[in-house]
C-alpha positions as CSV (number, residue, x, y, z in Angstrom):
1,M,-7.0,-24.4,39.4
2,K,-7.7,-24.9,35.8
3,N,-10.5,-22.4,35.8
4,T,-8.2,-19.8,37.4
5,S,-5.4,-20.3,34.8
6,N,-8.0,-20.2,31.9
7,T,-9.3,-16.8,33.1
8,A,-5.9,-15.4,34.1
9,A,-4.1,-16.5,30.9
10,P,-5.3,-13.6,28.7
11,W,-4.1,-11.2,31.4
12,G,-0.7,-12.9,31.6
13,I,-0.4,-12.7,27.7
14,A,-1.3,-9.0,27.9
15,A,1.4,-8.3,30.5
16,F,3.9,-10.2,28.4
17,R,2.8,-8.2,25.3
18,V,3.1,-4.9,27.1
19,V,6.6,-5.7,28.5
20,V,8.0,-7.0,25.2
21,G,6.5,-4.0,23.4
22,F,7.9,-1.6,25.9
23,L,11.4,-3.0,25.7
24,F,11.2,-3.0,21.9
25,L,10.1,0.6,21.8
26,C,12.9,1.5,24.2
27,H,15.4,0.1,21.7
28,G,14.0,2.2,18.9
29,L,13.9,5.3,21.0
30,S,17.5,4.7,22.2
31,T,18.7,4.3,18.6
32,L,16.9,7.4,17.2
33,T,17.0,9.8,20.1
34,G,19.5,8.5,22.7
35,W,16.8,8.3,25.3
36,P,16.5,6.7,27.8
37,V,20.1,5.8,27.3
38,A,22.5,6.4,24.4
39,P,23.1,3.3,22.2
40,W,26.5,1.6,22.2
41,G,29.1,3.9,21.0
42,G,26.8,6.9,21.8
43,N,25.8,7.5,18.2
44,T,22.2,7.8,17.3
45,S,20.7,7.2,13.8
46,S,18.5,9.3,11.7
47,L,15.2,7.9,10.3
48,T,16.6,7.6,6.9
49,E,20.0,6.0,7.7
50,W,20.3,2.4,6.5
51,P,20.0,0.0,8.3
52,G,20.0,1.5,11.8
53,G,17.4,4.2,11.3
54,W,15.0,1.9,9.5
55,A,15.4,-0.8,12.1
56,A,14.8,1.7,14.9
57,T,11.7,3.0,13.1
58,I,10.3,-0.5,13.0
59,E,11.2,-1.0,16.7
60,L,9.5,2.3,17.6
61,V,6.4,1.8,15.7
62,A,6.0,-1.9,16.2
63,G,6.8,-1.5,19.9
64,A,4.1,1.1,20.4
65,L,1.5,-0.9,18.4
66,I,2.3,-4.0,20.4
67,I,2.0,-2.1,23.8
68,V,-1.5,-0.9,23.0
69,G,-2.5,-4.1,21.3
70,L,-3.3,-2.6,17.9
71,G,-2.5,-4.8,14.9
72,T,-0.5,-6.9,17.3
73,R,-0.1,-10.0,15.1
74,A,1.0,-8.0,12.1
75,A,3.3,-5.7,14.1
76,A,4.9,-8.6,15.9
77,F,5.4,-10.5,12.6
78,I,7.2,-7.6,11.0
79,A,9.2,-6.9,14.2
80,S,10.2,-10.6,14.6
81,G,11.4,-10.7,11.0
82,S,13.5,-7.5,11.5
83,M,15.1,-9.2,14.5
84,A,15.8,-12.4,12.4
85,V,17.5,-10.2,9.8
86,A,19.5,-8.3,12.5
87,Y,20.7,-11.5,14.0
88,F,21.9,-13.1,10.7
89,W,23.2,-9.9,9.3
90,K,24.9,-8.4,12.3
91,H,25.5,-10.9,15.0
92,Q,25.9,-14.3,13.4
93,P,29.0,-13.5,11.4
94,D,30.7,-12.9,14.8
95,G,30.1,-16.4,16.1
96,L,27.7,-19.4,15.8
97,L,25.9,-19.1,19.1
98,P,24.1,-16.0,20.5
99,I,26.3,-16.2,23.6
100,Q,29.4,-15.8,21.4
101,N,28.1,-13.1,19.1
102,D,26.3,-10.8,21.6
103,G,22.9,-11.6,19.9
104,D,21.0,-12.9,23.0
105,S,18.6,-10.0,23.1
106,V,18.0,-10.1,19.4
107,V,17.1,-13.9,19.5
108,L,14.9,-13.4,22.5
109,F,13.0,-10.5,20.8
110,C,12.7,-12.5,17.6
111,W,11.1,-15.5,19.3
112,S,9.0,-13.6,21.8
113,L,7.6,-11.5,19.0
114,L,6.9,-14.6,16.9
115,L,5.1,-16.1,19.9
116,L,2.8,-13.0,19.9
117,V,2.0,-13.7,16.3
118,F,0.5,-17.0,17.2
119,I,-1.0,-16.4,20.7
120,G,-2.4,-12.9,19.9
121,P,-2.6,-9.8,22.1
122,G,-4.4,-11.3,25.2
123,A,-6.6,-9.1,27.3
124,A,-6.8,-5.3,27.3
125,A,-5.9,-4.8,23.7
126,L,-7.3,-2.4,21.2
127,D,-7.6,-5.3,18.8
128,N,-10.2,-6.8,21.1
129,L,-12.2,-3.5,21.2
130,R,-12.2,-3.4,17.4
131,R,-13.3,-7.0,17.2
132,N,-16.1,-6.6,19.8
133,K,-17.3,-3.4,18.0
134,A,-17.4,-5.2,14.7
135,S,-19.3,-8.2,16.0
136,T,-22.0,-6.0,17.6
137,N,-22.5,-4.0,14.4
138,D,-23.0,-7.2,12.3
139,T,-26.6,-7.6,11.2
140,V,-28.2,-11.0,11.6
141,D,-29.5,-12.3,8.3
142,E,-32.9,-13.9,8.1
143,P,-32.7,-17.7,7.7
144,V,-33.2,-18.9,4.2
145,S,-35.9,-21.6,3.6
146,V,-34.7,-24.4,1.4
147,G,-37.0,-26.7,-0.6
148,T,-40.1,-24.5,-0.2
149,A,-41.9,-23.1,-3.2
150,S,-43.6,-19.8,-3.1
151,S,-46.8,-19.3,-5.0
C-alpha cells in the first residue's frame, strides 16, 4: 500500500493544484469579465481599479500559472499573500471568525495556496519539464585530482 501511495501522491497533488488553480482563475475571470457568473452585486472591475482589479489580475494570472504548473511555488506564494490581505482587509473587520465574516473561501484559498508553496506542483507540471530539460543539458565536469603533482 505504501508503494501505491508514494507513486500516486504526485498525481494527487497535481489534481489538487489544477482544481485550486481553476477555482482561483474563475474568481479572477468573474471579477474582471462577469464570466462564468457575475460577481456579487453584478459589478465587474477594470484591470486598473484598486483593489478589485489588481486582486482579480493576481487571481487570473496566478490561477493560470498554477493550473499549468509553471512557476507554481512563486505564483502560489503571491496568491496566498493576496488572500491573506483580502481576509484581513475586507472580511476580518466584519467579525472575528471566517464563518461570521463570509471569509471562508478566502481562508481556504490562502491556506491551500500556501500548501502548494511547500509541496510543489506534483506531477504533470511545466515546472517538471523545465527541471528535467535543465538537468539533461548540464555537462558533467571531469573529476579533479587532489594531491597529485604534474611534471
